[in-house]
N, C-alpha and C positions, 0 to 999 in steps of 0.2 A: 231449870236453865229453860228458855224458849227455846222453839224449831229454828227462828233467825240464828238466835247466839249461837245452837250446837252447831250450825252449817257454817258459821262464821268462823269457828273455832277448826275446823278441818282444814288442813291444807290442800290447798288448789295444784289442780297441774298447771306449771309454769305455760303462758305462749310463746309461741314460735312459728314459724313458716311452713306451708302446707305443700303435699305436692310434688310430685317428679322434680319439676322445674326448679324448686328450688334445693335439691339434692346436687344437679347438673349444675347450677352455678356455685354453687359450695365447689365442686369438682375444679371448675374451671379458676374459681378465683378466691382461694380460700380468705386472704385478707379482707379482700373486699366486702364477701358477704358477712363475714364476723361483723364487719363496723357497721353496714346496712342493718343485720339482724339485732345488735344492740341499738341500735338506734331506734327500731321500728319496734321491738319488743321488749325492751328493758333490761337490766343488768343480771336477769336470769330468763335464759330461752330453752324453750324445746327445741331439739332439732334432732330431725331422722337422717341419717346414713343408712341408709338402706332397708335393713328391719329392725337396725337397733336404732333404740332411743338414747338419745346422749342428751346435756345440760351444758348451755354456752353460757359461763361466769365472765363479768365483765367490771364489777364494782370490786374496790380494795377492799371493802369491809368483807363481802363476801369470798374474796379470794382468801382474805386472811383466816375466814373460817374452815375454808379446805384444806388450807396448808398448817394450819396453827391451832386454833382453838377446835375444831373438830376433827383434827389430822387422825385419830384412834378410828376414825368410821371410815378413811380410806386407804388406799394403797395405791400404786403405781400401774399396776394393771395391764388389762391387754395391749397396750398401744407398746408398752415397754416389753412385754413379751416378745414381740416381735421385732426386737432388735438382739434377743438371745440368741440368734443364730449367727451373729458375729462377735457380739460383745459380752455373752455367756453369762457367767455370774461375776460379773466385775462390782465395783460401786455403784455404779448409774442403775442397775437391775437387780440387785440384791437387796434382803428387806431383814426385818427382825434384828434378831442378837446376832447373826452373821454379819448384816450389813455394819452395825455399831461397832465389833470388834475390827473389820477392815478400815472403816474411817477412823477409830482411834489409832491405829496403826499409823496412818497417813497424815493425821492431822496436823503433827507438830512441823512436819515438813512444808508444812503451808503456812507457817505464821512468818510474818511479816522479815523477822531479825532471820530468820532460817532462809528464806526467799536471799535475803541481802548478800548470804556467805554464797551464792552463787552467782553474785553480781556481774561480775568479772567474765564467768563464761557466757554471760548474758547478752551482754554487752560489747562483747567480741564477736558474739555470734551476728549481732545486728550491724556489727561493722564489716562483716562480709556482703551485705545485702547495700550498704552504705558503696561499698567499692564496685559492686553490679551495676549499682547506676551513676556513676561517674562514667563507667563504659559506656552506657547507655545514652548519658547526656552528651558524651563526645561523639557518639555517632549520629544524634539526632532523630532518633528510631523513638516511635509511637509503638507502646507496648502495656499488656495486660498487667495493672497493680494489683488487681486480685490474685494471681499466678504468682507474682514476685513475696505478696503477703503470706498466701499460704505457704509457701517455700520456707520462708525465712521461721512461721510459729511452731513449723513441724520442725526445723534443726533447733530452735531455744530449746523444746519441749523433751527433743530426744535427749539434747546433749545434759539438758540442767536436771531430769529426772531420772534417766536411765544411764547416764556417762557412754551414749551410744553416738556412734558417727554411721549415718544412712545415707549418705552424698549422694551414693548410685542408685538408690531407691526411695529417692523423694519422689519423682513423677508416679512411679509406680503406688507408693501410698495414697496420694492424694486420690490420684483415678479412682483405685479400689474401692476407699471409703466413699467417693462420688454415687459409685453404684450401689454399693452396699445401701446408703443413704436414701439415692433416690428410690430403690427397691423397696423400702421398708416404708417410706413415706406413701408410695402407690398402693401397698397391701392394706398399709392404715385407713385410707381414704376410699379402699374399694367398696362398692354396694354388694359385691358377692365375693368373698374370700377364695382365691384359689391354693388350691393347696402347694405347700412349698417343694414334695417330691414330685409334682409334674414336671417331666422334661421339656417343658416350653421355652423361649429363648431366655427370656429374662430370669427364672430360676437358673439355667444353665450359666449366665453370665455372672450372676449373683455368687453360685459356688466357686466359681474361677477366679471372683475377687477376694474371696474369703481365702482361698489357698495359699494365693499371691500374700494375701496379709498375715496368715498364720506363719508364714516360710520366712518372713521378715521379722516377726516377734518373737518367736522361737530362737533366732539368731541372736537377736539383742539380747535374750536371756540369758544365751549361753557364753557372749561375748562378758557380760556383768560377773557369771558364775568364776571366770579366769580372772578377773580383779577383785578378789575379796577384801582388799584394804581401802578399794571406792565409798566416797560416802556421797551418797547420793539415796534416792526414794526407793529405787529397785533393788539397791545392796541392802536396804533397811527390809524390803518386802524379804528377800532370800533369807533373812538373817532371823527373822520374826518367828516365835514358838508358842502354838496354841496354850494357853494355859492351864487347860484340864490334859491334855494329853500330851504335851511336849512338842508334838507332830510339828514340822515345818508345812509351808503351805505345798500343794501339791505342782505339779509343773503346768496342770490345766489353770488350777488357779491363779498363779502366776499371768500364765498367757492371758486370762481374763481381765487382771487389773491393769497389765500393761497396754493392753490394746484398750480398753477405757478410756486411760490416762491418755494414750497417744491422740487418740480422735478427740476428745474431750479439750485436748492441751491444742490444737493448730486449727479444726476446724470453726471455731467461735471466734477465737482472736484473728485469724485471718482474714475470715469475712469481715468482722467489725472493723478494722485496720484498711479494709481497701473501701469498705463505705465512708468509713474519715477521708481520706482522701478525695474521693469524689464531694462531699461534702465540704470541704476546705478549698476545691477548685470553685464550686458553685458559690461560695461566699466570702469574697476578698476581704471583709472586714473584718472577719473571724482570724480567716489566716495571718491577714497583715498584726493584730492583738495577738496572737500566739508566737509569730515573731520575734516580736518585740520583749517578749519574755526571754525568748531561747536568745536573744542576744544579748540577754546579760551575763550569759557565761563566758563571751567573749572570748569563741572560738572553741573553748575548752570542749572536748566530747563528753557528752552528757554521760554520766554514770548514777550509781545508785544514791551517791552521796549528795546528789542535786535535785532529788525528787521533791526536796521541800520548797524547793525554787521553781518549780514547774507545773503550780497549782492550775492554772491556767490551761494549759496543756493537756492536764488530767479532766481538767472539765469540758474539753473540747470531744475527748474520747467518750464521757459519761452521756455528753447528750447526744453523741451519734449512735451506742446505744440505746437511747431514749427512742429516738426516731426507727433506726433500725435496729432491734431488739431480735440475738439471735435466739433465745427461746420465745421463739414469737406466740408460740402455744405450748401451754404445758397439760399434763391431763394426769385424772387421778380416778380410781374404779371406786365404787361404794361399798365396802363391805356389809352394809346393811344399811337400812333404810335413814333416810337423812331428811332435813327439812332445811331451805336456804330463803329466806325473805317471804315465808310463807308458803313456800311451794314445796312440794314434795318431791324428792331425791329418792327413786325405788333403788333398793338395793339390786347390785350387779350393773351399774349404770355408768358408763363414762361421762366425766365432767371433764370439761374442758377449759380451760382458764386463761383468758384472751389476753395475754400479755401486753400486745400490738395493741389493742385499741383501748384498754386502760393507758399507757403512755401518749396515747395521742386524744384521749378524753379532756375536753375544754372546762371540765369542772374542776379540772386538776394542775390543768397547765394552761395558762393562757397563750393564745395564738400556737396552738398546738404543732403546728406544720411547719412553721418557723425555728431554724435552726439558731441556738441561742444558750452557747454554755454557761453561762450568768446566770441561768436557773439550778446550779450546782453552788452557787456560792451558800455559805453557811446562814446570811441571810433571809436569801430567796427560797432555802429549804424550810428553814423554821415555820414548824407548824403544817405541813406538808405530809400528808397521810403516808410512810414509809415503803406502803404495798400498793401506792401508787407507781412505784418504780422497781421492777422487778428485772433486770435485764442479768443475776443469777439468781433465778427464783428466791424461796424463803421459807422462812421454818426449819426444821432440824437437816432438812435435806437440800440446802442451800450449797451451791455447788462449790466445791472444796478448793478450787482453784481460783475464787476472785480475786483475790490478793494478788497472787502469779500476775493474771490476767491483765490485770489495771497496772501492776510498773512494768510489765514487758511492753504494753502498748503505750505508755509515756515516754518510756526511753526509745521505742522505736519511732514515735512521731517526733521526737526534739530533734534526733541524730540525722533523720534523713532531712526535717526541714531546717535544719540548720545549713545544710548545704546544696539544698534543691528547691526550686520552685515547680509546682506541680500542675499541671494545666490539662484539663479534658476539655475534647472538640466541642465549641459552643453548640452546637445543635445534637449533641449526643445526650440522651436522657437514659438513663440506666435504668431497668426493669427489675421488678421484684420476683424473687423465684426462692417462695416458703419452701423448703425443704426440712430435713434435720435444722440446721440452721436456715438463717433469712441469706440467701445467696444474692449479689448482683449479676439479674440476667445478662449474660452476653460478657462479663467481665466488665472490668474499669480503663478503660483506654485509655492512658495517659501520653504526655511528652513532659519534658524534664528541663529548666535551665537551669545551669548549676550557676552557683552563689559565690 
């Protein structure tokens, strides 16, 4: 082998931005900088955050490698370790045989047919938001759709999965999770790690938020213990036994699973619905097409039996998740050295999967900034790389609640659009706030017209 051939066979160091300035730009605008880095340096880029070297991956092929083909060389790693302060060892953070056992216990509850079993409860809960919006419309008030969607999604999650009524705790739950998520994001992006035990304001605020969440979650679990005949996911978790030891889940493990599902069930769906109302208000032609489909229900409140007739409404939600993916970035850490696209990915390195960039890549999406639900017809999707669209992740750790969230969102959009037209102030442009999920900065102020 010639010297030149031998050198060519050695994996190279990936290109990427240099200097402290690039770090500051990433901290100020993660989404803009991910996009700029991918455009300038390609689909595999080396990015330093403080002293730590990371890699940004923005090609569907390479995302598939990390999540599927080479998944054995990766684990969730340090980013998810920082969520253990409040999620513990729940489904999102656990690994190995323990994770597989927990997933196996929960998976049947998220099958489409099982979700349809809670359809009446889901639609009744959505109906409460319809009534709330009726009152708002009569008063002619401008309000934040984000807050209402977060509240509705939290009610749907807690009632459907846990049989719990948390009406008096909604504001505390939403606020406490926002504090916890903001705290985690700051720690992940910080160039210098601040010890969690240090009694500074942010750490103290975080601890208070977790105490509030713990109190509510343990109360939810205690309520379920008093209703052993109930048929919901929490009842399944309480009744489950370890195949080898015969032991039930500990109180701490139950807490971790409920905390994880409570967060995942409301944070992403609530944010995504808020973005969807914003997009519909800014795109009247799409809004009109969706309303035509809903009108075919002839005034009947949408239910689970109508989902097949709401295909365009579902595509509206899918397109909203493309433009504003809630898991805007995913991360995995290398267990051993890997190679992607000819570049060395050292062991103990964080690989960020730039979902936001992939979702707006013109190589896979024509006019990627345009809001066009018809991208998700069967014909339009034919031949598209499945890893070009990752609203719920991919591989074996794809979000367990994908079907639940899609059904809930479709019914919520149809139920509310059937009764109201949503307007956003013409001069209002919602900003991007990338945290655990992709929040609308400043919320989504809307005004309703009753139909």
